[in-house]
N, C-alpha and C positions, 0 to 999 in steps of 0.2 A: 182847176187841176184835180184829177182823180187821185185816189190814194196809191194806186199802183205806180203812176208816174212820179208822185211825190216821194214814195219810198225809194224808187230807183235813183232819183236825184240825190236824196240824202245819203244813200249808200255810196254813190260815186264821190260825193263831196267828202265823206269820211275817209275814203281810200286816199283821196288827194291830200288830206291833212296828215296822212301817215299812219292811220289806223289800219290794222290788219284785216279786221272783220267787223261787221255790224249785223246784229240780229235783233228781232223785235218780239216782245211778248205783250199780251193784253194786260193792262193794269187791273189788278184784282187783289183781294185779300189772300195771303199765303197761310191758310189755316193749318195745314199739316206742318209746314216749316215753323210756324209759331209754336206749336206744341213741342217740337224738337228743341227749339231755342229755349223755351221755358224749362225743359228738363235739363238741358246743358247748364243753364244758369243755376238751377237748384242744386246741382252737383258741385258748384263752385269752380267750374272749369275756367271761368273768366279771371280767376285770381283777384288781383287788385285793380283790374280794369273796370271800375264801377260804371264807367260811361256806357258800357255794353248793356247795363241794366236799365238805362234811361230810354224814354220814348218808345216803349214796347209796341204800342198800337201803331205808331208811325213805321216802325221796322217791318211790320208784317202787312201793312196796307199803304201803298204809295199814294193812294187818293187822299190820305190824311197829311201827306207832305205837300202835295200839289192839288189844289181844288180842281175837280173836273178831269183829273188825269185819265187818259185812255190808253196810252202806250208807254211801255218801259223799253227804251232802246238801250241795248247792251253793246259795248264796244271793247275790243281788245287792242293793245298797243305793245308791240315787242320791245323788250329791253335787254335781250341776251347780248352780252358784250363780245367784241372781237378778241379782246385780250384779257388775261387773267392777272392776278397779283403774283409777285415773285414768290417762289417756293420758300416756305418757312416763315412768311410774314403772318401776323395775326389777321384773321379774315373779316372782310366786309361782305355783306350780302350784295350780290351783283346789282340789284336794283338801286343801290346807293352809290354807284360809281360816279354818276353824273349829277345833273341838277335835280332838284326836288320835283318828282313827277306830278305832285298835286297841282303845282302852278303851271307846268308845261301843258298838261293835258286839259286843265280847266280852260285855258286860253283857246285851245282847238275846239272844245265843246261849245264855247260861246260863239265861235264862228258858225258852227252848225245850227245853233239856235237862230242866229241872224239870218242864215240862208232860208230856214223854214218860214220865217216871218216875211221875207222878201217874196218867196214863191207863193205864199198864201195871200199876200197883200193885206195882212192884218196882224196885230199883236197876238202872240200866243201866250198862254199860261204854261210855263215850263221852267224846269231848273236842271242845272248840270251838277253831277256828283262825281267826285273822284276820291273814294275811300275817306270821306270826311263828314258823313252824315248818317243817320240811322236808315241805311238801305241794305237789304240782304242781297248784295251784289252777286255773289256766287250762285245763289238760288235763282235770281232773275236770269243770269247768263245761262244756267242750266235749262231753264224753261224755254228760253229762246233758241236753244241749240248751238250756242257759241262753243260749247264743250260739255263734258260731264264732270261731276265732282268726284275726284279720285279718292283712293284710300287714305291719302295724305291730307284730305279735305280741301285741296286746291283744285281749281278748274283746269282741266286738261283738254287739249285739242289734238286730234289725230295728226293734223297737218303741222302744228306748231309747238307741241309740247305744252309747257306751263310757264315759261319765262316771259310772261306778259302781264301788263297792268290791265285792270278792268275799270271801266268808266260807264256812266249812265246818263241818259236824258230821260226825264219823266215829263211828259207833255200831254196837253189836252187836245191832241190831234189823232185822228184815226189813221192808222197805217196798215200795211199788210203784215200779218203776224206769221212768225215762224213757229216751229215746234221743236221739242227736245230730241236728242239723239241718245243712243244706247251707251251703257257703261262698258268701256273696253279695258278695265283693270284686270279682269279675269282672275286667275289664281295668283297673280303676282303679289308679293308682299315685301318687295325690296325696301320700300320706304319704312314699313313697320320695323323690319329687322335692323335698318341702318340708324334709326333715331337713337342717339346716345342716352337721352333722358327718358325714354319710353313714353313720350308724349302722345303717340298715336296708339289707339286701342288695339288689342290683339287681333281683332277682325277688321280693323281699319274703319274709315269713314267718321271717326270721332276723334277729335283732338282735345286733349286736356291742355288748354292754353297756359295753365299755371305751371306746366312742366316744360314748356317750349323754350328753347334757347333764345329765340327772337323775343319772347316775353321777358326773359331775365335781362337780356342786354339792351333792350329798348324801353319797355314799358315799366318795368319795376324800378321804383325810385329808392327802395330800401337797400340794405346790405344784402349781397347775394348769399343765398343759403349755402352753408359750409358743406352740406351733404352732397352738393353737386360739383364739388371741386374735382377736376380731372375729367369731367364729362362734357365740356363745352367744345372739344375737338378743335380748339384754337379759334373759335368764332368770337370776335369782339363786338360786332354789331350785326344783329340779324343772324340768319342761318339759311343755307341752301341745301343742306344734306338730303332732305326728302325729295328735292327736285333733281339734284345731281345724279342720284341713283335711279331715277325714273327712266325706264326704257323709252318712253315717248319723247323724251328730250333729246334723243339722237336726231330728231328732226328740227331742233332749234337752229336758227340761222342768225348771224349778227344783224343787229338793228342798224338803221340808217339815220337815226335822229341825232342831229348835232348836239342838242342840249343834253343828251345822255352819255356823251363821250366823257371819259374820266378826266379829272383835272390833271394838268401837266405834272408828271412825276409821281402821281398818286400810286400807281400800280408798281412803281419801282421802289417804293418805300420798304425798307427791310425791318426786321424785328426791332433792332436797336433804334431805328429812326422813330418808330412808333412809341417805344418806351421813353424816349427823350422828347416827345412832342410837347411843345409849349402852348399855352392858351392863345398866344398871338398867331402862331402857325395854324392852330386849329381853326381859328376864325377866318383866316385867309383861305385855307384849303376847302373848308366846308361852308363857305359864305352862302351859297344857294343850294345847299345839300340837305337831304332828309336826315343826315347824320346829326344835324344841329339839334334834333329832337332829344337826343340823349345828353346833350351839352358836354362841354369839356370835362366836367367833373365826373359825369357818368361814364364817358369813354375811358377815362383813366382808371376808374373803379374796375371796369371790365378787364382792362389790360393787366391790372394788378392781380385780379382773380386768376387770370390765365397763368401768370408767373408763379402763383402760390401752389398751383396744382402739382 
C-alpha cells in the first residue's frame, strides 16, 4: 500500500473514532522551538512544574522518543459541552465535565495504531500521546496545519475554535505530510485583556504559567498566594477565560462523545453544594475525572480561597 492510500485510510479511521481532524508533519528536531522553550524555562514561567524541565532533548526531537520516527500525526478532539454550570457556582474548566480525556483518547489512538499494523501487515514502532509525555504537541499541531498558536498560546482552528484536545501518534511510517497555516489572531487582544492574573504577555504568544489560574488551581500543591485573592473570577479548577472571550470560539459546536458528557447533576450543583462537598461525594462524582488530579484536599483549598476573596 502506498503512503497516499495509507494516509487516507488513517484519516478516515480517525474521523470514525470521533476525532475532528488529523494532520501530519515529518518527524525532525524542532530547533527554533527548543530555543524558545529554553528561554521560557530560564524565566521561570513553569513555576513549580519541574517536570517541564525534564527530558529536554526528547521534547524537541520525537526521534528520541520513538526510534526511527518518520511521522508525527496530530489529531484534535472536540470537548465543547452542550450545557454549562448553573450561574453563581464555582467554575470547572469545560474539559473536566466528563471522563478523563487521557484515557478516553488513548484508547482511540491505540485503535489507530492497530489499524496501521493491519494495513501494513507488519509491526510498527510507534507510540500514542495524550498530554502525558515530553511532546511539544501545540508546535507539532501548528507545523501540520491543524491550527495556529494564538496569542493565548492555545491552538486555534478557523473551523472549530480552540475547545478541543490534542493527541499525537509518533510512528516509523512514511505518510503524506501537511503544512502550516497562517495566524489569524490579527490585532485582537481580547484574551490578553481578559486574563485576571495578567498571565499572557502584553503582545501575546507568551504565557507565564506561574501566573495562570489553571496552574494555581491544578498544578500548585502549596498554599495559594495571598496576592491573587479576588483574581480567580470564581474558577475552582482550571480556567477557560482566554477561550471564552476568543472570537474564533463562536464556531464551537457541542461534542458528541458520550464519555465527555457531565456526571449526573454535576452542572446543577450550586455554590452551597460545592462548599459542603464531602470526600465521599468527591470520589463518587469524580471517579473517572481529570479533577482527581487536584484531589479532594486541593479542590477544597481552591474553594476556600474563592470564599476568602
